[in-house]
C-alpha positions as a printed NumPy array, in Angstrom:
array([[131.011, -27.911, -54.917],
       [129.317, -26.721, -51.317],
       [126.39 , -28.403, -49.761],
       [123.758, -26.326, -48.953],
       [124.076, -25.152, -45.363],
       [127.113, -25.665, -44.742],
       [128.681, -22.83 , -44.398],
       [125.62 , -22.005, -41.889],
       [127.179, -24.656, -39.895],
       [131.025, -24.007, -39.953],
       [129.996, -20.372, -39.518],
       [127.829, -21.101, -35.661],
       [130.712, -23.665, -34.733],
       [133.146, -20.681, -35.249],
       [131.093, -18.281, -33.508],
       [130.814, -21.059, -30.655],
       [134.531, -22.449, -30.26 ],
       [135.111, -19.164, -27.971],
       [132.764, -19.688, -25.689],
       [133.859, -23.145, -25.751],
       [137.468, -22.715, -24.52 ],
       [136.213, -19.476, -22.096],
       [134.049, -22.576, -20.387],
       [136.389, -25.425, -20.498],
       [138.967, -22.057, -18.983],
       [136.681, -21.098, -16.443],
       [135.869, -24.473, -15.085],
       [140.046, -25.348, -14.771],
       [140.377, -21.83 , -13.117],
       [137.772, -23.339, -10.211],
       [139.712, -26.488,  -9.982],
       [141.825, -26.813,  -7.284],
       [145.608, -26.602,  -8.725],
       [148.024, -29.443,  -8.309],
       [150.03 , -27.507,  -5.431],
       [146.872, -26.441,  -3.617],
       [145.994, -29.888,  -3.724],
       [149.329, -31.394,  -2.174],
       [149.35 , -28.79 ,   0.499],
       [147.953, -31.208,   3.173],
       [150.59 , -33.748,   2.251],
       [153.431, -31.168,   1.514],
       [152.48 , -29.524,   5.255],
       [152.749, -33.624,   6.738],
       [155.893, -34.028,   4.843],
       [157.403, -31.052,   5.542],
       [156.713, -30.725,   9.522],
       [157.234, -34.963,   9.842],
       [160.183, -34.257,  12.681],
       [158.337, -31.967,  14.857],
       [155.191, -33.841,  14.653],
       [157.32 , -36.854,  15.313],
       [159.135, -35.212,  18.278],
       [156.76 , -33.085,  20.119],
       [153.752, -35.437,  19.216],
       [152.627, -36.94 ,  23.338],
       [151.343, -40.264,  23.996],
       [148.042, -39.058,  24.707],
       [147.485, -37.068,  22.108],
       [148.94 , -40.044,  19.43 ],
       [145.981, -42.213,  20.842],
       [143.004, -38.764,  20.015],
       [144.767, -39.349,  16.79 ],
       [144.32 , -43.21 ,  16.404],
       [141.037, -42.724,  17.877],
       [139.648, -40.185,  15.334],
       [141.467, -41.666,  11.872],
       [140.129, -45.239,  12.973],
       [136.251, -43.508,  12.733],
       [134.477, -42.599,   9.685],
       [133.3  , -38.869,   8.856],
       [130.205, -38.082,   6.498],
       [131.919, -37.929,   3.64 ],
       [135.263, -40.302,   3.935],
       [135.709, -43.962,   5.17 ],
       [137.919, -44.183,   8.501],
       [141.665, -43.713,   7.723],
       [142.986, -46.481,   9.321],
       [141.67 , -49.59 ,   9.911],
       [142.022, -51.552,  13.484],
       [144.692, -53.591,  12.17 ],
       [146.781, -50.591,  11.13 ],
       [146.397, -49.345,  14.769],
       [147.621, -52.301,  16.412],
       [150.723, -52.505,  13.877],
       [151.384, -48.298,  15.53 ],
       [151.116, -49.086,  19.25 ],
       [152.52 , -52.822,  19.335],
       [155.561, -52.458,  17.003],
       [157.197, -49.959,  18.264],
       [157.131, -49.24 ,  21.986],
       [158.484, -46.057,  21.554],
       [155.922, -42.492,  21.417],
       [158.369, -41.129,  18.646],
       [158.42 , -44.471,  17.128],
       [154.704, -45.007,  17.203],
       [154.196, -41.411,  15.93 ],
       [156.813, -41.963,  13.073],
       [154.898, -45.604,  11.963],
       [151.549, -43.543,  11.756],
       [152.375, -40.078,  10.122],
       [154.433, -41.927,   7.451],
       [151.23 , -44.663,   7.099],
       [149.096, -41.576,   6.768],
       [151.399, -39.48 ,   4.24 ],
       [151.395, -42.429,   1.759],
       [147.115, -42.63 ,   1.794],
       [147.319, -39.12 ,   0.317],
       [146.349, -35.555,   0.022],
       [142.499, -36.73 ,   1.702],
       [144.223, -38.488,   4.325],
       [146.752, -35.539,   4.89 ],
       [143.789, -33.396,   5.315],
       [141.752, -35.34 ,   7.951],
       [145.548, -36.142,  10.245],
       [145.406, -32.394,  10.573],
       [141.797, -31.878,  11.157],
       [142.054, -33.796,  14.347],
       [145.805, -32.774,  15.462],
       [144.332, -29.408,  15.358],
       [141.846, -30.338,  17.423],
       [143.955, -32.559,  19.958],
       [147.458, -30.171,  19.851],
       [146.45 , -26.383,  18.762],
       [149.251, -24.83 ,  20.391],
       [151.375, -26.941,  18.285],
       [149.399, -26.682,  15.202],
       [149.84 , -22.561,  15.581],
       [153.425, -23.133,  15.793],
       [153.741, -25.211,  13.355],
       [151.466, -22.526,  11.116],
       [149.416, -25.912,  10.386]])
């Protein structure tokens, strides 16, 4: 036994399915892929040794200052306590940079993006050499 209108509803749904699939595909295509969302963290990770060896004390302090300030779309990446950890637990600049790079990397994509953005301001030559 067929209920009145059921055939029309099924037919209507069958017509809509391709449109829904297309909309889902279009939405998926416009979203960043997993690889691009990891790009900033990958850049920090892959350039870690160069950053540690080449960021100087003055640049380190500029980075710390910038990471401590909120932006319009993001709270501060590091807190005052974390800044003190970087500067006071380590006396050698390379160790301080190591601490900062690892700290930022552990905080994820947005923190790494902010770090790289600031690094481009304070060390443009280094960023160009490293392809950042």
